[in-house]
Each structure stands twice: as C-alpha cells, then as structure tokens.
N, C-alpha and C positions, 0 to 999 in steps of 0.2 A: 504493500499499499504506499503510495506517496504521500507524504505529508505537506502540510500548507508551504507553499514556496518562501525560502528564507533569501534574505540578502546576500549572506554568505556562508560557506562551509569550510571550516579549517580543518585540513588532514594533517594529525600530526599532534599530539597534547604534550610535546616536550615544551621547555620554557619559552622558546620563539613563537611557537603555535599558540601558547597561552598569551604571550604578549600581543599578537595579532588579533586574537579573539576579543581580547579586553579593549584593545585601541578601536576595533571597528564597532564594538558594541558602545563605546562612549561616544561615537560619532552618531549614534541613534538607529543603528542597523541591527537586524535580528541576524544572530549567528550562532552556529553549534560547531563543536570540535569533536572530531571523529578519530579513534585511535585504536589499533588492532591490539594494543596491549592497556597496561595501567597508565594512570597519570604519570606523567614524566618517567616513562617506560624506561629509556635509557640510563637515567639515573637509578632507577631500581637495580638496574643490571650492573652498575659499578661495584667494585670491590667495597665489603663491608668497611666502614670507617675512613673511606678513602678522604683524602685532602685535595681541596681544589687549589689550583694554582694561582687562583684569582682572588681578590679581596671580595668581601661581600657587596660593596656597593657596585661592583662590576657585573654582578649577577642578578642586580635588581630588574624587576619590570613593572611597568604601570605606575611608576613613582612610589612604590610601597617600600620602606625602609626593612633591610635585611639586618637586625640587630645580632650582633655577636659579641661575645665575652672575649674570643680569641681572635686573631689576626685573621685567619684565613678558616673558611667554613668546610665542615665536612660533608659527606653524602646525605648523612642523616638530618642535617640542619636545613640543606637544599630541599629534600623531599617535604619536610615540615612547613619550609617558606613557600614553596609553589603550591601545595595544597591549600595553604591559608590564603592566598593570593586568589586562587581559582574559587573558593569559597566566598571570600568577601565581594568579589565581582559577580557572583551568582551565575557563573559560566555555564551554558548548556554544554554537557559533556556525554559523549557516546563512547565508552570505553569498550574494551574487548569487543570491538566491531571493526572488521577488515574492510577496506575499501576495494572492490573488485572491478570497477570501470565507472568511466563517465562518458555520458552521452549528450547531445545538444550542443547548444551554442551560448555565447555569452548574453546573458538575460534570460536564458531557458535552458540551463542545465539540469541533469539528473544525476546524482552520485549514487552509484550502484554499490550496496554493501553485503556482508554475509547476512545481514538483520533486516535488509529491505531496500527502499530506494528514497533518497532526500532530494527534494525539488530546490534548486538555488539559483540565483541570480549570477553569483560569481563563485570562484573556488580559490582557496589558498593553500599551496603545498608547502608545508613545514615538517617534513619527514625526517630529516637528519641523514646519518649513516651508519650508525652503530648497530644495526639490526642485520646487516649483510656483512660476514666476514670475507677478508680476502682469501681465496682458497689457496693451497699449496699446489694441488694438483698432483700429489702422489698417491700410490697405494696404502690404504689404511687409515686416510685421513677421516674416514666416516666410523671409524671404531668406536665404541662406546665410552673408551677410555680417555679419549682426545676431545678438547674443549676449547674452544675460542673465546672464551670468557673466563676470566679469573675472579672468584669472588672472595675467598679466605682460606687461610693454609692449615686450619685445625685437623682436617680429615686426612692429612698426608704425613703426619707424623711416622717417622720409620720407613717411609717409602722413598722409592726412586723416582724423582720427577724430572721430566725434561721440560724446558721452557725455551720457547723458539722465539728469537727476536732479541733485540738489545736497544730498544726506544723504552720511554718512560715506563710504560705498562709492564713491560717484560722486566726490566730493572726492579721495580718495586715488587714484583711477583717472587722474583728470584730471592730477594733480601727477605721477605716476609716468609717464605716457606723455608729456608735454611735456618731462620731463627724460632721455628716451630717444630724443628725436629725431622725435616725432609733431607734427603741426600738429593742435591740439585746439580743438574747440569744444564748450562746454557748453550744452546746452538745458534750462530750468528753468521749470516752470509757475508758481514764486512769484515774489515781486518781489526776493528776495535768497537769498544761500547759507543754509541752514537753519541756525538758531540752534542746533540738536541737534547739528551738527558738533563733533567734539571740539576744544577750545580751543587745542590747539596745533597743529591742521590748519586750521580756519577763516580765521584771519590769513593763513597762507601761500597759500591759494587765491585769497583777496581781493586779495592783493597781486600774484599773479601776473596776475590779470584786469587789475588796474589798469596794470601795465605792459606789457600787450599780448601776453603770451606765450600766454594762454588767450583765446580769444574766448568771450564769454558773452553769451546771449539769455535774459533775465527776461521774466516774464508772456508766456511763449511757448508754443504748443502745436504739436504735430507732427501733419501730416496725412496724410502718406505717406512712404514710403521707397522709394527706386528703386534699381537696381542702382549707381548713382553719386552719388545726392545724398539729403539729407533734406529734404522739404519742410514750412516751418515758417511759422506766423502769428505775427509779432510785434507790438508796440503800434504799430509803424510801417508794418505791411502785411505780405504775403506776401514769403517769401525762399526761395532754393534754395540748400542749404548743401552743398558738396562733401562727399562721403563716401565713402572706401575701406572703412571698416568702421565699425559702430555698436555701442556698448555701452549697451544699454536696462537700466540699473540701477534698475528701478522698483519693486523689493522683491519679496516673495514671500509665500506663502499656504499654509495647510495642505491637503492633499491631500482635498478633500471627496468626490471619486469613491470614495476608499479608505473614509474615515470614515462615510459616510452609504450609499452605494451597496453596498459589499461587506461593511463591518461593522455595518451598521444601527445607528449610535448617534444616538441623538436629539440635536439641538442645542438650545440655549437661545435661541429666535427672539426673546425680549425684550430680549436683549443685541445691540447692532448689530453686534457682532464676530463673533456666531454661534459661540459657544464649544461644545465637547461638555458637555452637563449631566453634572455629577459631583459627588459629595458631598466638600467640601473636607477633612473629617476622614479619610477613608480613601481618596478619588480613584476610589472606585468610580462607573462611569458610570450612567446611567439602564437600561442593559441589564445586568442582574445578572451577575456573575462576570466582567465585563470592565471594566479600570482604566484610567486616562489619567494620564500623567506628563510634565512638561517643556512646552515652547513650545507644543505642540499644544493644551494646555489653555486657551490665551488666544483661540483662534480667529484672527479676522484682526488682531486687536490683539496682533500678534508680539512688542511689547516689554513684555508682562507678566511674561513668563517667560523666563529664560536659564539657562545651565548653572548660575549661582552661586545661585540660588533654587530652579531645578526640581530640581536634583540631590537636594533633600531630599524631594521626592515619594517616591522610592525607599524609604525609611524608613517612610513613612505606609502604603504599600502592603504591605511586607513585615509591617510589624505587624498590618495588617487580615487578611492571609493567616493569620498566626500565632495570632490570636486567633479568628478563625471560619473554619477552613480549610473549604473546599467539597469534600465527600466525593462520589465518583461514586455 
C-alpha cells in the first residue's frame, strides 16, 4: 500500500541522514528516514568503547550540543546523542526496512522497500559505506570464522587470531586483542604500518611488534584461508599461519547494487573513485529529484567525507528544497 505522498524520503539513518531529515523538516516539509538496520547502524557496528578521533562539537547535528566530560566521545556516547536528537526532533523513522527500488520521476517518486512502498516528491541518499566490506577475493574468505568487522577482544583469549591490514582499525584491533590474551599475527600488503595510523596508536603497535608480542608479516599477500590456517606469501616465501579466527579489516565501499541497480544513479566514470554524479551547490544527483549526502558522495574514496564535513550537506539539500520545491 502506498502511503500519502511525502516531500522527502531519506535513505540512511546515520548521522548525516538524520541531519538531512531534521533540516528538511525544519523547512516545513514532511519527511521520513528509511534504514535497513538500526538507528545509526554503522556506529552500532563499531567496536565496543571505540573512541572517535573527532571532538564532540564536530559530530553535532542540528545545533544540538554534544556535552562530554572527556575530550573525545566514545561509540556509546554517540549512540546516545544521535538517539536523543532523533527523539527531540520527533523524526519519522522506518528502521529495519530495506530499500529495494525507486521508480518514477522528480515530484512523483515511489520508494520500494521490503515493507511496502512510499510515495515522495524527492529522495535523499545518505547510505555511507560501512555495510559493504572490500573483498579479498581469495578462497575461504566466506568461512564462518572470518569477519570483516571487529567488535571486542574478549572471546579470543588464548586463540590464534590473524588481523589483515595496517591502518587504524587493524592497528587498534591487534593491540586490543593481544592485551586480552590472544596470540596475534598481523598481515600487511605494504612495507610498514601505514603512516595514516593515528600518531598515538602507530608507535604503540610498532613497539609491540618489535618486542615480539605481535607477529607481523609485511609485503605479504594472502592466498587462501582454511578452517585452521591463513596461507600467505611473504618475501621469504609461502607460509601457513595458525588461525582460530581472522579479522579481515580491509576497508569498505558504497553499496553500488543499491546506488546503480536499484536507484539508477549515474556515476562519474571519469573519477577513479566512481562517485555519484551530483551538483556540489545543491547535492542533487544526475537523476533529478534525488540528492546525495555524506560519505557516499566520495564513492570508493571513503576518506573524502566524514560526519564532520558531510553533515553540512544537509543544509545545502534543505535549502535547495526550500528554494525550488518539487510539486507533484
């Protein structure tokens, strides 16, 4: 059943999606937010007690203060903050409802979901990138003891754990695991721990490797994962590394099956990162009436946009709707 036509549907209930919805609502438009998972689902998936690199004021949306006793907020602080903002604004939320298609044109869209259809004049896509891991493309990657998301270390005490990658998420996971009693092996394609690792984390990891608490293989590729090992090729030749569990923290990418196949959004094929084509002044995409906001605007270059700078897209989109609203 198609509901009464809304002015806007926001796809994605992350911080930027919430910012878009509240700014659009403040302009007097009707809006709902649809997400296949929980409220701020990506943050729900972050490691337990993860510390943000940003200060609280850079994570704020809608002018709501983010009061903190400490300098940097943790995952749990952010979960509470964004829930409170959504409740304070009385945002319409349709959670655990996956978008499966979009038909129609500007002013007369129908958003198709797993729970029905939503009529709307405009659509805002704020889906981020955390839900689709970058595949390694090797045998055994889909085994049940291989995970692309790290939560907490406690289940791995006394286990052999292989961590793939050497950027922030991998570095923090490796350090947390070894301090909780796991035997940790770090597998890195490059020649060293990435220079992009935060300045207070990188030396800690390097020192744990030097003292032998973490075994590290650099300039190394993985050829296969078995139920009990990770098969690697090092500069000294092939090796078989014991592995009770594998964290393949290889990064993430936008959901192109949603963006291209279901929403029919043209991409900028001249940009190696394959972002959505959009007008930077309004964030309207090449499909009229559909807007893009947040990290999804960067395509495969997932470091172009974060909460800190992506939240401002909400104001541009809300202003565009207010200045040139689409009439059915």
